C-alpha positions in Angstrom: 72.7 157.2 196.9 70.7 154.3 196.3 67.7 156.1 194.9 70.1 158.0 192.6 71.1 154.6 191.2 67.3 153.7 190.9 66.5 157.0 189.2 69.2 156.3 186.5 68.0 152.8 185.9 64.2 153.9 185.5 62.9 156.0 182.6 61.1 159.3 183.1 58.9 158.4 180.1 56.7 155.4 181.0 55.6 153.2 184.0 58.1 150.4 184.5 57.5 147.1 186.3 60.3 145.3 188.3 60.3 141.8 189.7 62.1 141.4 193.2 63.9 138.1 193.6 65.4 137.1 196.9 69.1 136.1 196.6 70.7 135.3 199.8 70.6 138.3 202.0 69.5 140.7 199.4 66.7 141.3 196.9 67.6 141.7 193.3 65.4 143.8 190.9 65.1 143.1 187.3 62.8 144.2 184.7 59.7 142.1 184.1 60.1 139.8 181.3 56.4 139.0 180.6 53.1 138.0 182.2 54.6 134.7 183.2 56.6 136.2 186.1 56.4 134.2 189.3 57.4 136.9 191.9 54.9 137.6 194.6 56.1 141.4 195.0 56.2 143.8 192.2 58.3 147.1 192.6 56.5 149.7 190.4 57.7 153.0 189.3 55.1 155.7 188.4 55.1 159.2 187.3 52.2 161.3 188.7 51.0 163.7 185.7 47.4 163.9 186.7 45.1 163.0 189.6 43.8 160.0 187.4 47.3 158.5 187.4 46.6 157.3 191.1 44.1 154.6 189.8 46.8 152.1 188.9 48.7 152.8 191.9 45.6 152.3 194.4 44.8 149.2 192.3 48.2 147.7 192.7 48.4 148.5 196.4 45.0 147.0 197.2 46.1 143.6 195.5 48.8 143.7 198.1 51.8 142.7 195.9 52.9 146.2 194.9 55.7 148.6 196.4 55.1 152.0 194.5 57.9 154.3 193.9 56.2 157.7 192.7 57.8 160.6 191.0 55.5 163.6 191.8 57.4 166.7 190.6 55.3 166.9 187.3 52.0 167.1 189.2 53.5 169.3 191.9 54.6 171.7 189.3 51.1 171.5 187.4 48.8 171.8 190.2 49.8 171.6 194.0 46.2 171.1 195.1 45.7 168.0 192.8 49.1 166.6 194.2 47.8 167.1 197.8 44.6 165.4 197.0 46.3 162.4 195.2 48.7 161.9 198.1 45.7 162.2 200.6 43.9 159.5 198.6 46.9 157.1 198.3 47.8 157.6 202.1 44.2 156.8 203.0 44.5 153.5 201.0 47.8 152.6 202.6 46.3 153.3 206.0 43.2 151.2 205.4 45.6 148.2 204.5 48.0 148.7 207.3 50.5 149.9 204.8 53.0 153.2 204.8 53.4 156.2 202.7 56.7 158.1 203.1 58.5 160.9 201.3 61.8 160.0 200.1 62.7 163.7 199.2 60.7 166.6 197.6 60.1 164.7 194.4 59.8 161.1 195.4 57.2 159.1 197.5 56.9 155.4 198.2 53.8 153.5 199.1 54.1 149.9 200.6 51.8 147.2 201.8 51.4 146.2 205.4 54.1 143.4 205.2 56.8 145.9 204.3 58.3 147.7 207.2 59.9 151.2 206.7 62.9 152.3 208.4 63.9 155.8 207.6 67.4 155.3 209.0 69.7 158.1 209.8 69.8 161.3 208.0 73.0 161.8 206.0 74.2 165.2 204.5 73.5 165.6 200.7 77.2 164.9 199.9 77.6 161.8 202.1 75.5 158.9 200.6 77.7 156.3 202.8 78.2 154.1 199.6 81.2 153.5 197.5 80.7 154.2 193.8 
Protein backbone atom coordinates (compact mmCIF):
# COMPACT_ATOMS: atom_id res chain seq x y z
CA UNK A 1 0.00 0.00 0.00
CA UNK A 2 1.33 3.44 -0.90
CA UNK A 3 0.51 4.89 2.50
CA UNK A 4 2.27 1.95 4.13
CA UNK A 5 5.47 2.93 2.33
CA UNK A 6 4.99 6.58 3.30
CA UNK A 7 4.38 5.55 6.93
CA UNK A 8 7.71 3.66 6.96
CA UNK A 9 9.49 6.65 5.46
CA UNK A 10 8.10 9.08 8.02
CA UNK A 11 8.98 9.08 11.71
CA UNK A 12 6.37 9.03 14.50
CA UNK A 13 8.45 11.36 16.67
CA UNK A 14 8.55 14.67 14.83
CA UNK A 15 6.94 16.82 12.16
CA UNK A 16 8.70 16.30 8.85
CA UNK A 17 8.54 18.42 5.71
CA UNK A 18 8.88 16.97 2.22
CA UNK A 19 9.36 18.78 -1.05
CA UNK A 20 7.31 17.70 -4.08
CA UNK A 21 9.18 17.88 -7.38
CA UNK A 22 7.53 17.12 -10.74
CA UNK A 23 9.54 14.49 -12.64
CA UNK A 24 7.85 13.65 -15.92
CA UNK A 25 4.62 11.80 -15.16
CA UNK A 26 5.12 11.52 -11.40
CA UNK A 27 5.90 13.64 -8.34
CA UNK A 28 8.96 12.76 -6.30
CA UNK A 29 8.95 13.44 -2.54
CA UNK A 30 12.23 14.21 -0.82
CA UNK A 31 13.09 15.69 2.59
CA UNK A 32 13.43 19.45 2.64
CA UNK A 33 17.12 20.34 2.66
CA UNK A 34 16.75 23.79 4.19
CA UNK A 35 14.85 27.02 3.86
CA UNK A 36 16.09 27.60 0.30
CA UNK A 37 13.73 24.99 -1.14
CA UNK A 38 12.15 26.22 -4.36
CA UNK A 39 9.09 23.95 -4.45
CA UNK A 40 5.68 25.57 -4.45
CA UNK A 41 3.93 22.65 -2.77
CA UNK A 42 4.85 21.19 0.61
CA UNK A 43 3.74 17.72 1.71
CA UNK A 44 3.78 17.84 5.52
CA UNK A 45 3.34 15.05 8.02
CA UNK A 46 1.79 15.84 11.40
CA UNK A 47 1.03 13.87 14.54
CA UNK A 48 -2.00 15.21 16.42
CA UNK A 49 -1.34 14.89 20.14
CA UNK A 50 -3.32 17.93 21.36
CA UNK A 51 -5.90 20.31 19.96
CA UNK A 52 -3.21 23.00 19.82
CA UNK A 53 -1.31 20.96 17.21
CA UNK A 54 -3.79 22.11 14.56
CA UNK A 55 -2.41 25.68 14.59
CA UNK A 56 0.50 24.83 12.30
CA UNK A 57 -1.74 22.68 10.08
CA UNK A 58 -4.29 25.45 9.60
CA UNK A 59 -1.54 28.00 9.03
CA UNK A 60 0.02 25.86 6.30
CA UNK A 61 -3.33 25.24 4.63
CA UNK A 62 -4.18 28.94 4.65
CA UNK A 63 -0.89 29.74 2.93
CA UNK A 64 -2.11 27.45 0.16
CA UNK A 65 1.11 25.51 -0.36
CA UNK A 66 0.61 22.59 2.03
CA UNK A 67 -0.82 19.11 1.69
CA UNK A 68 -1.17 17.79 5.26
CA UNK A 69 -0.98 14.11 6.20
CA UNK A 70 -2.14 13.76 9.80
CA UNK A 71 -1.77 10.82 12.13
CA UNK A 72 -4.67 11.09 14.57
CA UNK A 73 -4.54 7.95 16.73
CA UNK A 74 -2.71 9.57 19.68
CA UNK A 75 -5.34 12.30 20.10
CA UNK A 76 -8.12 9.79 19.44
CA UNK A 77 -6.83 7.60 22.28
CA UNK A 78 -6.30 10.59 24.59
CA UNK A 79 -9.58 12.49 24.04
CA UNK A 80 -12.06 11.68 21.26
CA UNK A 81 -14.02 14.91 21.78
CA UNK A 82 -10.83 16.96 21.27
CA UNK A 83 -10.16 14.99 18.08
CA UNK A 84 -13.67 15.71 16.80
CA UNK A 85 -13.21 19.41 17.57
CA UNK A 86 -9.80 19.47 15.85
CA UNK A 87 -11.09 17.69 12.75
CA UNK A 88 -14.12 20.02 12.59
CA UNK A 89 -11.87 23.09 12.71
CA UNK A 90 -9.52 21.74 10.02
CA UNK A 91 -12.51 20.74 7.86
CA UNK A 92 -14.02 24.21 8.20
CA UNK A 93 -10.71 25.76 7.09
CA UNK A 94 -10.47 23.40 4.09
CA UNK A 95 -14.05 24.10 3.04
CA UNK A 96 -13.54 27.88 3.31
CA UNK A 97 -10.58 27.59 0.94
CA UNK A 98 -12.27 25.12 -1.43
CA UNK A 99 -9.98 22.30 -0.31
CA UNK A 100 -10.69 18.76 0.87
CA UNK A 101 -10.39 16.76 4.06
CA UNK A 102 -10.52 12.98 3.74
CA UNK A 103 -9.97 10.04 6.04
CA UNK A 104 -7.49 7.56 4.62
CA UNK A 105 -8.20 5.00 7.32
CA UNK A 106 -9.11 5.14 11.00
CA UNK A 107 -5.75 6.69 11.98
CA UNK A 108 -4.88 8.94 9.03
CA UNK A 109 -6.45 12.10 7.60
CA UNK A 110 -5.33 14.17 4.59
CA UNK A 111 -6.11 17.87 4.11
CA UNK A 112 -5.52 19.44 0.70
CA UNK A 113 -5.78 22.94 -0.81
CA UNK A 114 -8.28 23.73 -3.57
CA UNK A 115 -5.95 22.95 -6.48
CA UNK A 116 -5.46 19.34 -5.33
CA UNK A 117 -8.27 17.06 -6.45
CA UNK A 118 -8.89 13.95 -4.38
CA UNK A 119 -9.99 10.70 -6.02
CA UNK A 120 -10.73 7.92 -3.57
CA UNK A 121 -10.47 5.30 -6.29
CA UNK A 122 -11.74 1.79 -5.86
CA UNK A 123 -11.81 0.11 -2.47
CA UNK A 124 -9.44 -2.87 -2.34
CA UNK A 125 -9.43 -5.64 0.25
CA UNK A 126 -6.81 -5.17 2.99
CA UNK A 127 -4.61 -7.93 1.57
CA UNK A 128 -4.68 -6.65 -2.06
CA UNK A 129 -2.74 -3.42 -2.44
CA UNK A 130 -2.50 -3.73 -6.22
CA UNK A 131 1.22 -2.90 -6.11
CA UNK A 132 4.19 -5.15 -6.53
CA UNK A 133 6.70 -5.00 -3.67
